[in-house]
N, CA and C atoms as a LAMMPS dump frame, in Angstrom:
ITEM: TIMESTEP
0
ITEM: NUMBER OF ATOMS
648
ITEM: BOX BOUNDS ff ff ff
-5.0000000000000000e+02 5.0000000000000000e+02
-5.0000000000000000e+02 5.0000000000000000e+02
-5.0000000000000000e+02 5.0000000000000000e+02
ITEM: ATOMS id mol type element x y z
1 1 1 N -235.993 66.086 -271.241
2 1 2 C -236.263 65.953 -269.811
3 1 3 C -235.793 64.59 -269.326
4 2 1 N -235.383 64.573 -268.059
5 2 2 C -234.92 63.327 -267.45
6 2 3 C -236.088 62.368 -267.263
7 3 1 N -235.865 61.096 -267.619
8 3 2 C -236.894 60.074 -267.461
9 3 3 C -236.352 58.958 -266.574
10 4 1 N -236.958 58.833 -265.388
11 4 2 C -236.523 57.769 -264.491
12 4 3 C -236.844 56.396 -265.065
13 5 1 N -237.961 56.302 -265.75
14 5 2 C -238.341 55.02 -266.348
15 5 3 C -237.283 54.557 -267.355
16 6 1 N -236.829 55.478 -268.209
17 6 2 C -235.806 55.126 -269.191
18 6 3 C -234.476 54.821 -268.499
19 7 1 N -234.15 55.598 -267.462
20 7 2 C -232.889 55.383 -266.742
21 7 3 C -232.838 53.981 -266.131
22 8 1 N -233.955 53.57 -265.499
23 8 2 C -233.989 52.232 -264.895
24 8 3 C -233.953 51.14 -265.96
25 9 1 N -234.504 51.414 -267.12
26 9 2 C -234.537 50.391 -268.176
27 9 3 C -233.157 50.135 -268.781
28 10 1 N -232.304 51.159 -268.813
29 10 2 C -230.97 50.99 -269.413
30 10 3 C -229.905 50.639 -268.379
31 11 1 N -230.251 50.738 -267.099
32 11 2 C -229.256 50.475 -266.051
33 11 3 C -228.662 49.07 -266.136
34 12 1 N -229.456 48.002 -266.33
35 12 2 C -228.858 46.655 -266.404
36 12 3 C -227.83 46.524 -267.527
37 13 1 N -228.092 47.13 -268.672
38 13 2 C -227.151 47.04 -269.793
39 13 3 C -225.839 47.745 -269.469
40 14 1 N -225.92 48.893 -268.83
41 14 2 C -224.707 49.621 -268.451
42 14 3 C -223.954 48.871 -267.357
43 15 1 N -224.691 48.283 -266.419
44 15 2 C -224.037 47.521 -265.351
45 15 3 C -223.28 46.317 -265.924
46 16 1 N -223.817 45.698 -266.962
47 16 2 C -223.113 44.568 -267.58
48 16 3 C -221.783 45.012 -268.192
49 17 1 N -221.752 46.236 -268.692
50 17 2 C -220.524 46.72 -269.32
51 17 3 C -219.449 47.066 -268.295
52 18 1 N -219.826 47.159 -267.012
53 18 2 C -218.824 47.419 -265.968
54 18 3 C -217.802 46.291 -265.93
55 19 1 N -218.246 45.059 -266.196
56 19 2 C -217.328 43.917 -266.154
57 19 3 C -216.17 44.121 -267.118
58 20 1 N -216.467 44.58 -268.328
59 20 2 C -215.41 44.825 -269.306
60 20 3 C -214.493 45.962 -268.853
61 21 1 N -215.078 47.007 -268.274
62 21 2 C -214.286 48.144 -267.795
63 21 3 C -213.312 47.713 -266.713
64 22 1 N -213.811 46.948 -265.743
65 22 2 C -212.959 46.495 -264.642
66 22 3 C -211.917 45.493 -265.142
67 23 1 N -212.326 44.586 -266.017
68 23 2 C -211.401 43.583 -266.554
69 23 3 C -210.276 44.249 -267.325
70 24 1 N -210.608 45.223 -268.172
71 24 2 C -209.579 45.937 -268.928
72 24 3 C -208.635 46.68 -267.992
73 25 1 N -209.172 47.247 -266.925
74 25 2 C -208.337 47.967 -265.962
75 25 3 C -207.352 47.029 -265.282
76 26 1 N -207.834 45.884 -264.809
77 26 2 C -206.984 44.957 -264.068
78 26 3 C -205.907 44.335 -264.952
79 27 1 N -206.278 43.933 -266.169
80 27 2 C -205.291 43.344 -267.073
81 27 3 C -204.259 44.395 -267.486
82 28 1 N -204.732 45.594 -267.805
83 28 2 C -203.807 46.671 -268.159
84 28 3 C -202.875 47.014 -267.013
85 29 1 N -203.402 47 -265.79
86 29 2 C -202.572 47.313 -264.625
87 29 3 C -201.528 46.232 -264.386
88 30 1 N -201.908 44.974 -264.597
89 30 2 C -200.944 43.878 -264.451
90 30 3 C -199.796 44.028 -265.45
91 31 1 N -200.131 44.396 -266.684
92 31 2 C -199.097 44.625 -267.697
93 31 3 C -198.206 45.8 -267.276
94 32 1 N -198.819 46.848 -266.738
95 32 2 C -198.061 48.022 -266.312
96 32 3 C -197.131 47.699 -265.145
97 33 1 N -197.585 46.859 -264.215
98 33 2 C -196.742 46.481 -263.076
99 33 3 C -195.482 45.764 -263.546
100 34 1 N -195.663 44.788 -264.424
101 34 2 C -194.508 44.024 -264.923
102 34 3 C -193.639 44.894 -265.83
103 35 1 N -194.291 45.6 -266.76
104 35 2 C -193.541 46.442 -267.684
105 35 3 C -192.783 47.549 -266.983
106 36 1 N -193.402 48.147 -265.98
107 36 2 C -192.731 49.202 -265.225
108 36 3 C -191.502 48.696 -264.506
109 37 1 N -191.59 47.486 -263.957
110 37 2 C -190.434 46.914 -263.252
111 37 3 C -189.302 46.618 -264.23
112 38 1 N -189.657 46.094 -265.4
113 38 2 C -188.646 45.808 -266.421
114 38 3 C -187.965 47.099 -266.884
115 39 1 N -188.757 48.145 -267.111
116 39 2 C -188.184 49.425 -267.543
117 39 3 C -187.294 50.022 -266.464
118 40 1 N -187.7 49.873 -265.199
119 40 2 C -186.88 50.38 -264.103
120 40 3 C -185.54 49.664 -264.057
121 41 1 N -185.573 48.331 -264.223
122 41 2 C -184.317 47.577 -264.232
123 41 3 C -183.444 47.984 -265.416
124 42 1 N -184.092 48.2 -266.567
125 42 2 C -183.337 48.629 -267.734
126 42 3 C -182.689 49.982 -267.531
127 43 1 N -183.409 50.875 -266.884
128 43 2 C -182.862 52.214 -266.65
129 43 3 C -181.695 52.185 -265.664
130 44 1 N -181.73 51.244 -264.729
131 44 2 C -180.658 51.131 -263.74
132 44 3 C -179.562 50.16 -264.177
133 45 1 N -179.678 49.617 -265.372
134 45 2 C -178.71 48.622 -265.842
135 45 3 C -177.312 49.228 -265.973
136 46 1 N -176.279 48.426 -265.713
137 46 2 C -174.903 48.933 -265.844
138 46 3 C -174.5 49.179 -267.292
139 47 1 N -175.242 48.598 -268.234
140 47 2 C -174.948 48.806 -269.652
141 47 3 C -175.549 50.137 -270.094
142 48 1 N -174.695 51.041 -270.541
143 48 2 C -175.14 52.39 -270.868
144 48 3 C -176.17 52.39 -271.988
145 49 1 N -175.975 51.522 -272.999
146 49 2 C -176.906 51.497 -274.132
147 49 3 C -178.299 51.078 -273.692
148 50 1 N -178.356 50.123 -272.739
149 50 2 C -179.658 49.66 -272.254
150 50 3 C -180.325 50.723 -271.402
151 51 1 N -179.538 51.4 -270.58
152 51 2 C -180.077 52.465 -269.747
153 51 3 C -180.61 53.616 -270.602
154 52 1 N -179.872 53.995 -271.641
155 52 2 C -180.309 55.074 -272.523
156 52 3 C -181.552 54.679 -273.309
157 53 1 N -181.594 53.426 -273.765
158 53 2 C -182.75 52.941 -274.517
159 53 3 C -184.002 52.934 -273.647
160 54 1 N -183.856 52.459 -272.409
161 54 2 C -185 52.428 -271.48
162 54 3 C -185.473 53.834 -271.151
163 55 1 N -184.537 54.729 -270.908
164 55 2 C -184.893 56.119 -270.593
165 55 3 C -185.604 56.777 -271.761
166 56 1 N -185.091 56.555 -272.973
167 56 2 C -185.714 57.14 -274.168
168 56 3 C -187.125 56.614 -274.358
169 57 1 N -187.319 55.311 -274.129
170 57 2 C -188.657 54.72 -274.278
171 57 3 C -189.615 55.313 -273.256
172 58 1 N -189.167 55.437 -272.013
173 58 2 C -190.015 55.992 -270.953
174 58 3 C -190.427 57.421 -271.289
175 59 1 N -189.47 58.224 -271.707
176 59 2 C -189.771 59.621 -272.015
177 59 3 C -190.686 59.735 -273.23
178 60 1 N -190.474 58.867 -274.221
179 60 2 C -191.328 58.898 -275.412
180 60 3 C -192.769 58.549 -275.057
181 61 1 N -192.956 57.493 -274.292
182 61 2 C -194.309 57.061 -273.923
183 61 3 C -194.999 58.113 -273.062
184 62 1 N -194.273 58.69 -272.121
185 62 2 C -194.867 59.701 -271.244
186 62 3 C -195.168 61.007 -271.967
187 63 1 N -194.488 61.243 -273.077
188 63 2 C -194.648 62.511 -273.795
189 63 3 C -195.659 62.443 -274.929
190 64 1 N -196.235 61.283 -275.161
191 64 2 C -197.235 61.137 -276.225
192 64 3 C -198.572 60.714 -275.617
193 65 1 N -199.683 61.159 -276.201
194 65 2 C -201.008 60.844 -275.622
195 65 3 C -201.335 59.356 -275.713
196 66 1 N -202.074 58.887 -274.723
197 66 2 C -202.52 57.501 -274.711
198 66 3 C -203.365 57.193 -275.942
199 67 1 N -204.192 58.13 -276.365
200 67 2 C -205.067 57.894 -277.513
201 67 3 C -204.255 57.635 -278.783
202 68 1 N -203.184 58.381 -278.966
203 68 2 C -202.33 58.179 -280.136
204 68 3 C -201.698 56.787 -280.099
205 69 1 N -201.275 56.354 -278.923
206 69 2 C -200.665 55.033 -278.788
207 69 3 C -201.683 53.928 -279.083
208 70 1 N -202.93 54.134 -278.644
209 70 2 C -203.972 53.156 -278.921
210 70 3 C -204.267 53.065 -280.412
211 71 1 N -204.335 54.208 -281.067
212 71 2 C -204.556 54.221 -282.514
213 71 3 C -203.432 53.503 -283.249
214 72 1 N -202.2 53.705 -282.783
215 72 2 C -201.066 53.051 -283.431
216 72 3 C -201.173 51.536 -283.288
217 73 1 N -201.53 51.064 -282.09
218 73 2 C -201.62 49.624 -281.86
219 73 3 C -202.763 48.988 -282.655
220 74 1 N -203.905 49.674 -282.702
221 74 2 C -205.091 49.064 -283.316
222 74 3 C -205.193 49.32 -284.819
223 75 1 N -204.833 50.524 -285.24
224 75 2 C -204.963 50.873 -286.651
225 75 3 C -203.627 50.891 -287.396
226 76 1 N -202.539 51.146 -286.67
227 76 2 C -201.242 51.264 -287.323
228 76 3 C -200.534 49.94 -287.543
229 77 1 N -200.545 49.077 -286.526
230 77 2 C -199.83 47.803 -286.636
231 77 3 C -200.329 46.916 -287.786
232 78 1 N -201.651 46.886 -288.076
233 78 2 C -202.101 46.054 -289.212
234 78 3 C -201.445 46.424 -290.541
235 79 1 N -200.993 47.657 -290.694
236 79 2 C -200.344 48.053 -291.947
237 79 3 C -198.994 47.38 -292.137
238 80 1 N -198.425 46.854 -291.04
239 80 2 C -197.162 46.111 -291.154
240 80 3 C -197.372 44.622 -290.872
241 81 1 N -198.629 44.203 -290.952
242 81 2 C -198.934 42.779 -290.838
243 81 3 C -199.193 42.263 -289.444
244 82 1 N -199.337 43.156 -288.461
245 82 2 C -199.599 42.728 -287.074
246 82 3 C -200.986 43.211 -286.685
247 83 1 N -201.92 42.287 -286.556
248 83 2 C -203.298 42.638 -286.201
249 83 3 C -203.621 42.101 -284.809
250 84 1 N -204.027 42.982 -283.918
251 84 2 C -204.376 42.604 -282.557
252 84 3 C -205.876 42.769 -282.339
253 85 1 N -206.493 41.863 -281.58
254 85 2 C -207.91 42.053 -281.231
255 85 3 C -208.087 43.36 -280.475
256 86 1 N -209.3 43.879 -280.481
257 86 2 C -209.539 45.174 -279.864
258 86 3 C -209.211 45.161 -278.369
259 87 1 N -209.563 44.063 -277.677
260 87 2 C -209.27 44.009 -276.239
261 87 3 C -207.764 43.987 -275.988
262 88 1 N -207.047 43.185 -276.766
263 88 2 C -205.591 43.111 -276.606
264 88 3 C -204.943 44.462 -276.881
265 89 1 N -205.409 45.148 -277.919
266 89 2 C -204.865 46.473 -278.228
267 89 3 C -205.124 47.448 -277.08
268 90 1 N -206.333 47.375 -276.526
269 90 2 C -206.699 48.29 -275.45
270 90 3 C -205.878 48.094 -274.192
271 91 1 N -205.815 46.856 -273.716
272 91 2 C -205.097 46.617 -272.465
273 91 3 C -203.588 46.762 -272.659
274 92 1 N -203.097 46.417 -273.845
275 92 2 C -201.669 46.6 -274.115
276 92 3 C -201.321 48.08 -274.157
277 93 1 N -202.213 48.878 -274.775
278 93 2 C -201.984 50.321 -274.796
279 93 3 C -201.978 50.912 -273.395
280 94 1 N -202.964 50.522 -272.582
281 94 2 C -202.993 50.994 -271.196
282 94 3 C -201.753 50.55 -270.434
283 95 1 N -201.406 49.275 -270.598
284 95 2 C -200.272 48.726 -269.854
285 95 3 C -198.962 49.4 -270.219
286 96 1 N -198.716 49.558 -271.507
287 96 2 C -197.459 50.188 -271.947
288 96 3 C -197.403 51.646 -271.492
289 97 1 N -198.526 52.344 -271.652
290 97 2 C -198.543 53.76 -271.281
291 97 3 C -198.222 53.953 -269.803
292 98 1 N -198.88 53.171 -268.959
293 98 2 C -198.687 53.367 -267.525
294 98 3 C -197.46 52.661 -266.982
295 99 1 N -196.876 51.741 -267.74
296 99 2 C -195.616 51.137 -267.308
297 99 3 C -194.518 52.192 -267.243
298 100 1 N -194.589 53.191 -268.129
299 100 2 C -193.603 54.271 -268.105
300 100 3 C -193.699 55.066 -266.808
301 101 1 N -194.917 55.263 -266.324
302 101 2 C -195.097 55.997 -265.07
303 101 3 C -194.74 55.137 -263.862
304 102 1 N -195.135 53.872 -263.903
305 102 2 C -194.838 52.993 -262.764
306 102 3 C -193.353 52.729 -262.64
307 103 1 N -192.61 52.778 -263.754
308 103 2 C -191.156 52.591 -263.668
309 103 3 C -190.532 53.669 -262.791
310 104 1 N -191.058 54.89 -262.888
311 104 2 C -190.555 55.975 -262.05
312 104 3 C -190.976 55.79 -260.6
313 105 1 N -192.151 55.207 -260.389
314 105 2 C -192.599 54.92 -259.026
315 105 3 C -191.674 53.881 -258.39
316 106 1 N -191.38 52.812 -259.14
317 106 2 C -190.455 51.794 -258.643
318 106 3 C -189.09 52.412 -258.34
319 107 1 N -188.616 53.24 -259.257
320 107 2 C -187.281 53.828 -259.089
321 107 3 C -187.218 54.688 -257.837
322 108 1 N -188.268 55.462 -257.588
323 108 2 C -188.278 56.303 -256.388
324 108 3 C -188.281 55.46 -255.119
325 109 1 N -189.015 54.326 -255.162
326 109 2 C -189.037 53.446 -253.99
327 109 3 C -187.681 52.818 -253.727
328 110 1 N -187.007 52.396 -254.779
329 110 2 C -185.694 51.768 -254.616
330 110 3 C -184.657 52.779 -254.15
331 111 1 N -184.72 53.985 -254.711
332 111 2 C -183.76 55.005 -254.305
333 111 3 C -183.997 55.482 -252.878
334 112 1 N -185.192 55.212 -252.337
335 112 2 C -185.484 55.588 -250.956
336 112 3 C -184.898 54.602 -249.948
337 113 1 N -184.469 53.436 -250.423
338 113 2 C -183.836 52.466 -249.517
339 113 3 C -182.494 53.041 -249.061
340 114 1 N -182.237 53.1 -247.751
341 114 2 C -181 53.702 -247.252
342 114 3 C -179.748 53.04 -247.842
343 115 1 N -178.745 53.85 -248.061
344 115 2 C -177.5 53.35 -248.641
345 115 3 C -176.872 52.262 -247.773
346 116 1 N -177.088 52.383 -246.476
347 116 2 C -176.512 51.398 -245.561
348 116 3 C -177.05 49.997 -245.805
349 117 1 N -178.294 49.888 -246.271
350 117 2 C -178.875 48.582 -246.563
351 117 3 C -178.171 47.917 -247.746
352 118 1 N -177.837 48.723 -248.756
353 118 2 C -177.098 48.194 -249.89
354 118 3 C -175.712 47.716 -249.46
355 119 1 N -175.073 48.51 -248.616
356 119 2 C -173.734 48.152 -248.142
357 119 3 C -173.775 46.908 -247.263
358 120 1 N -174.874 46.765 -246.504
359 120 2 C -174.996 45.596 -245.626
360 120 3 C -175.107 44.312 -246.445
361 121 1 N -175.826 44.356 -247.562
362 121 2 C -175.951 43.159 -248.403
363 121 3 C -174.609 42.757 -249
364 122 1 N -173.778 43.761 -249.297
365 122 2 C -172.444 43.47 -249.824
366 122 3 C -171.565 42.871 -248.734
367 123 1 N -171.674 43.436 -247.511
368 123 2 C -170.878 42.941 -246.396
369 123 3 C -171.261 41.511 -246.022
370 124 1 N -172.539 41.173 -246.193
371 124 2 C -173.01 39.821 -245.875
372 124 3 C -172.821 38.849 -247.035
373 125 1 N -172.236 39.353 -248.107
374 125 2 C -171.924 38.52 -249.278
375 125 3 C -173.184 37.918 -249.9
376 126 1 N -174.262 38.708 -249.933
377 126 2 C -175.489 38.25 -250.581
378 126 3 C -175.296 38.217 -252.096
379 127 1 N -175.947 37.264 -252.731
380 127 2 C -175.99 37.278 -254.192
381 127 3 C -176.94 38.384 -254.642
382 128 1 N -176.934 38.71 -255.932
383 128 2 C -177.831 39.755 -256.426
384 128 3 C -179.289 39.382 -256.178
385 129 1 N -179.604 38.11 -256.403
386 129 2 C -180.975 37.65 -256.188
387 129 3 C -181.373 37.793 -254.727
388 130 1 N -180.506 37.394 -253.814
389 130 2 C -180.795 37.523 -252.384
390 130 3 C -180.914 38.986 -251.964
391 131 1 N -180.039 39.817 -252.508
392 131 2 C -180.056 41.239 -252.165
393 131 3 C -181.394 41.868 -252.525
394 132 1 N -181.857 41.602 -253.742
395 132 2 C -183.104 42.208 -254.175
396 132 3 C -184.315 41.572 -253.504
397 133 1 N -184.315 40.249 -253.38
398 133 2 C -185.492 39.548 -252.848
399 133 3 C -185.66 39.75 -251.352
400 134 1 N -184.569 39.725 -250.612
401 134 2 C -184.645 39.737 -249.151
402 134 3 C -184.539 41.124 -248.528
403 135 1 N -183.894 42.054 -249.232
404 135 2 C -183.616 43.346 -248.601
405 135 3 C -184.229 44.521 -249.37
406 136 1 N -183.877 44.65 -250.626
407 136 2 C -184.241 45.869 -251.356
408 136 3 C -185.732 45.935 -251.666
409 137 1 N -186.267 44.891 -252.324
410 137 2 C -187.675 44.933 -252.746
411 137 3 C -188.634 45.046 -251.562
412 138 1 N -188.469 44.262 -250.468
413 138 2 C -189.403 44.423 -249.328
414 138 3 C -189.422 45.836 -248.765
415 139 1 N -188.278 46.512 -248.753
416 139 2 C -188.243 47.874 -248.219
417 139 3 C -188.725 48.906 -249.225
418 140 1 N -188.547 48.618 -250.504
419 140 2 C -188.94 49.579 -251.536
420 140 3 C -190.432 49.522 -251.832
421 141 1 N -191.029 48.348 -251.719
422 141 2 C -192.418 48.172 -252.15
423 141 3 C -193.41 48.789 -251.17
424 142 1 N -193.062 48.815 -249.895
425 142 2 C -194.016 49.291 -248.887
426 142 3 C -194.43 50.748 -249.087
427 143 1 N -193.496 51.682 -249.281
428 143 2 C -193.929 53.08 -249.43
429 143 3 C -194.614 53.389 -250.762
430 144 1 N -194.462 52.513 -251.771
431 144 2 C -195.044 52.833 -253.077
432 144 3 C -196.402 52.166 -253.304
433 145 1 N -196.83 51.303 -252.376
434 145 2 C -198.129 50.638 -252.549
435 145 3 C -199.274 51.646 -252.683
436 146 1 N -199.343 52.695 -251.834
437 146 2 C -200.426 53.68 -252.021
438 146 3 C -200.362 54.378 -253.38
439 147 1 N -199.15 54.641 -253.872
440 147 2 C -199.003 55.293 -255.172
441 147 3 C -199.501 54.364 -256.28
442 148 1 N -199.165 53.083 -256.172
443 148 2 C -199.651 52.113 -257.157
444 148 3 C -201.177 52.043 -257.129
445 149 1 N -201.747 52.1 -255.936
446 149 2 C -203.2 52.091 -255.823
447 149 3 C -203.83 53.291 -256.499
448 150 1 N -203.202 54.453 -256.357
449 150 2 C -203.723 55.657 -257
450 150 3 C -203.644 55.544 -258.527
451 151 1 N -202.566 54.948 -259.029
452 151 2 C -202.451 54.765 -260.473
453 151 3 C -203.496 53.777 -260.994
454 152 1 N -203.834 52.786 -260.182
455 152 2 C -204.893 51.851 -260.565
456 152 3 C -206.218 52.595 -260.746
457 153 1 N -206.505 53.521 -259.849
458 153 2 C -207.732 54.313 -259.956
459 153 3 C -207.689 55.203 -261.191
460 154 1 N -206.526 55.806 -261.442
461 154 2 C -206.378 56.654 -262.626
462 154 3 C -206.608 55.836 -263.898
463 155 1 N -206.065 54.624 -263.947
464 155 2 C -206.267 53.76 -265.107
465 155 3 C -207.74 53.421 -265.29
466 156 1 N -208.429 53.172 -264.2
467 156 2 C -209.859 52.869 -264.276
468 156 3 C -210.624 54.037 -264.906
469 157 1 N -210.261 55.253 -264.516
470 157 2 C -210.94 56.431 -265.064
471 157 3 C -210.513 56.725 -266.494
472 158 1 N -209.411 56.115 -266.953
473 158 2 C -208.94 56.313 -268.327
474 158 3 C -209.58 55.329 -269.304
475 159 1 N -210.258 54.301 -268.8
476 159 2 C -210.794 53.277 -269.705
477 159 3 C -211.784 53.806 -270.744
478 160 1 N -212.517 54.924 -270.49
479 160 2 C -213.404 55.417 -271.557
480 160 3 C -212.686 55.723 -272.87
481 161 1 N -211.377 56.008 -272.802
482 161 2 C -210.655 56.304 -274.041
483 161 3 C -210.577 55.069 -274.944
484 162 1 N -210.77 53.884 -274.355
485 162 2 C -210.744 52.655 -275.151
486 162 3 C -211.926 52.569 -276.108
487 163 1 N -212.953 53.36 -275.852
488 163 2 C -214.097 53.376 -276.772
489 163 3 C -213.684 53.912 -278.142
490 164 1 N -212.57 54.64 -278.202
491 164 2 C -212.093 55.186 -279.472
492 164 3 C -211.66 54.089 -280.439
493 165 1 N -211.296 52.918 -279.886
494 165 2 C -210.918 51.792 -280.754
495 165 3 C -211.995 50.701 -280.708
496 166 1 N -213.197 51.119 -280.355
497 166 2 C -214.42 50.288 -280.383
498 166 3 C -214.468 49.202 -279.317
499 167 1 N -213.723 49.33 -278.234
500 167 2 C -213.885 48.396 -277.12
501 167 3 C -215.161 48.768 -276.38
502 168 1 N -216.058 47.824 -276.248
503 168 2 C -217.374 48.112 -275.666
504 168 3 C -217.285 48.094 -274.144
505 169 1 N -216.952 49.249 -273.568
506 169 2 C -216.973 49.405 -272.107
507 169 3 C -218.128 50.338 -271.762
508 170 1 N -218.114 50.952 -270.589
509 170 2 C -219.276 51.705 -270.141
510 170 3 C -219.599 52.903 -271.035
511 171 1 N -218.577 53.655 -271.421
512 171 2 C -218.849 54.856 -272.209
513 171 3 C -219.41 54.515 -273.585
514 172 1 N -218.818 53.535 -274.249
515 172 2 C -219.321 53.17 -275.576
516 172 3 C -220.731 52.589 -275.486
517 173 1 N -220.995 51.86 -274.413
518 173 2 C -222.357 51.36 -274.198
519 173 3 C -223.342 52.514 -274.087
520 174 1 N -222.966 53.554 -273.337
521 174 2 C -223.831 54.729 -273.195
522 174 3 C -224.017 55.432 -274.543
523 175 1 N -222.946 55.515 -275.334
524 175 2 C -223.057 56.141 -276.656
525 175 3 C -224.025 55.371 -277.555
526 176 1 N -223.925 54.042 -277.508
527 176 2 C -224.803 53.23 -278.354
528 176 3 C -226.255 53.349 -277.91
529 177 1 N -226.479 53.401 -276.592
530 177 2 C -227.839 53.587 -276.087
531 177 3 C -228.392 54.93 -276.557
532 178 1 N -227.563 55.971 -276.476
533 178 2 C -227.992 57.292 -276.918
534 178 3 C -228.283 57.341 -278.405
535 179 1 N -227.443 56.643 -279.198
536 179 2 C -227.648 56.64 -280.648
537 179 3 C -228.931 55.926 -281.029
538 180 1 N -229.317 54.917 -280.255
539 180 2 C -230.532 54.166 -280.565
540 180 3 C -231.8 54.883 -280.107
541 181 1 N -231.681 55.577 -278.966
542 181 2 C -232.877 56.167 -278.357
543 181 3 C -232.945 57.683 -278.493
544 182 1 N -231.826 58.308 -278.91
545 182 2 C -231.713 59.767 -278.966
546 182 3 C -231.889 60.388 -277.579
547 183 1 N -231.568 59.587 -276.551
548 183 2 C -231.577 60.086 -275.178
549 183 3 C -230.197 59.807 -274.588
550 184 1 N -229.408 60.856 -274.454
551 184 2 C -228.028 60.706 -273.983
552 184 3 C -227.849 61.063 -272.511
553 185 1 N -228.717 61.931 -272.01
554 185 2 C -228.523 62.459 -270.658
555 185 3 C -228.535 61.348 -269.622
556 186 1 N -229.534 60.483 -269.683
557 186 2 C -229.648 59.422 -268.681
558 186 3 C -228.446 58.468 -268.739
559 187 1 N -228.072 58.062 -269.964
560 187 2 C -226.981 57.092 -270.109
561 187 3 C -225.664 57.656 -269.609
562 188 1 N -225.332 58.876 -270.017
563 188 2 C -224.062 59.471 -269.6
564 188 3 C -224.053 59.815 -268.112
565 189 1 N -225.211 60.195 -267.586
566 189 2 C -225.29 60.489 -266.152
567 189 3 C -225.05 59.234 -265.327
568 190 1 N -225.65 58.123 -265.74
569 190 2 C -225.458 56.861 -265.022
570 190 3 C -223.995 56.434 -265.077
571 191 1 N -223.378 56.54 -266.254
572 191 2 C -221.965 56.168 -266.394
573 191 3 C -221.093 57.047 -265.499
574 192 1 N -221.357 58.356 -265.507
575 192 2 C -220.583 59.253 -264.649
576 192 3 C -220.747 58.925 -263.177
577 193 1 N -221.978 58.616 -262.77
578 193 2 C -222.24 58.271 -261.369
579 193 3 C -221.529 56.982 -260.974
580 194 1 N -221.515 55.998 -261.873
581 194 2 C -220.841 54.733 -261.575
582 194 3 C -219.324 54.917 -261.462
583 195 1 N -218.762 55.728 -262.348
584 195 2 C -217.331 56.021 -262.25
585 195 3 C -217.014 56.724 -260.936
586 196 1 N -217.851 57.672 -260.565
587 196 2 C -217.643 58.398 -259.305
588 196 3 C -217.723 57.45 -258.116
589 197 1 N -218.744 56.605 -258.105
590 197 2 C -218.937 55.679 -256.99
591 197 3 C -217.76 54.716 -256.853
592 198 1 N -217.363 54.086 -257.958
593 198 2 C -216.288 53.105 -257.899
594 198 3 C -214.939 53.752 -257.615
595 199 1 N -214.686 54.914 -258.219
596 199 2 C -213.407 55.597 -257.999
597 199 3 C -213.285 56.073 -256.557
598 200 1 N -214.365 56.641 -256.027
599 200 2 C -214.327 57.144 -254.655
600 200 3 C -214.174 55.999 -253.659
601 201 1 N -214.894 54.902 -253.882
602 201 2 C -214.759 53.734 -253.001
603 201 3 C -213.342 53.183 -253.037
604 202 1 N -212.758 53.11 -254.235
605 202 2 C -211.393 52.614 -254.373
606 202 3 C -210.393 53.533 -253.68
607 203 1 N -210.618 54.854 -253.789
608 203 2 C -209.697 55.796 -253.135
609 203 3 C -209.748 55.651 -251.621
610 204 1 N -210.926 55.366 -251.079
611 204 2 C -211.04 55.134 -249.631
612 204 3 C -210.277 53.884 -249.222
613 205 1 N -210.346 52.832 -250.044
614 205 2 C -209.614 51.606 -249.74
615 205 3 C -208.111 51.84 -249.796
616 206 1 N -207.663 52.585 -250.801
617 206 2 C -206.228 52.894 -250.913
618 206 3 C -205.768 53.706 -249.704
619 207 1 N -206.582 54.663 -249.294
620 207 2 C -206.231 55.482 -248.131
621 207 3 C -206.17 54.634 -246.869
622 208 1 N -207.063 53.677 -246.764
623 208 2 C -207.059 52.806 -245.585
624 208 3 C -205.813 51.932 -245.558
625 209 1 N -205.426 51.422 -246.729
626 209 2 C -204.19 50.622 -246.817
627 209 3 C -202.986 51.471 -246.434
628 210 1 N -202.959 52.716 -246.888
629 210 2 C -201.848 53.614 -246.577
630 210 3 C -201.75 53.864 -245.08
631 211 1 N -202.899 54.069 -244.432
632 211 2 C -202.905 54.31 -242.986
633 211 3 C -202.391 53.08 -242.244
634 212 1 N -202.808 51.892 -242.666
635 212 2 C -202.38 50.658 -241.998
636 212 3 C -200.885 50.439 -242.182
637 213 1 N -200.376 50.763 -243.369
638 213 2 C -198.944 50.616 -243.578
639 213 3 C -198.138 51.575 -242.735
640 214 1 N -198.644 52.786 -242.558
641 214 2 C -197.943 53.781 -241.738
642 214 3 C -197.966 53.443 -240.259
643 215 1 N -198.939 52.635 -239.849
644 215 2 C -199.052 52.264 -238.429
645 215 3 C -198.09 51.142 -238.067
646 216 1 N -197.546 50.454 -239.071
647 216 2 C -196.66 49.316 -238.785
648 216 3 C -195.223 49.791 -238.568
């Protein structure tokens, strides 16, 4: 049976674990933003070998489960002498996995820039740096901001998988509470409610940003 007394007693411990969940999400997302941009540039590179290598990496990462990639980073790399802390393995796994998806988001934004804009930069004799900084990136980034926001929310909801490599976030905290007390319903219900609350609030913020961008 549900016990409100027990639920209130474990709430502070679960709330403390939110910090780790949010921190892992933000660091992983930062890695994905940079990694996705690098992969996009590699895929668009004039060197065929680099473009093929980037494409193969993107397809490989997108075609394999995140959990398998996390296991490889945390349990597989030590067999070849590379040991990463659990947090580093977790955020690196999240970042690499979602960088493959964000690279496609970047690519779609860049390809949406009208061809005339590219031709105008050539006619004005812009350098490559000026072309990308002043013309291409400002026009490409605006339509993809809502998509990036949605991926941030998806990453936040994916953080429970990090419990598989013993990163103590909200889900693992709930599991440990259940193992100690033999009461799982309250802990898992609270975790689910917190994920729902934070995800829904974030989606409203992303939608508001999208509306404001469309009004400009």
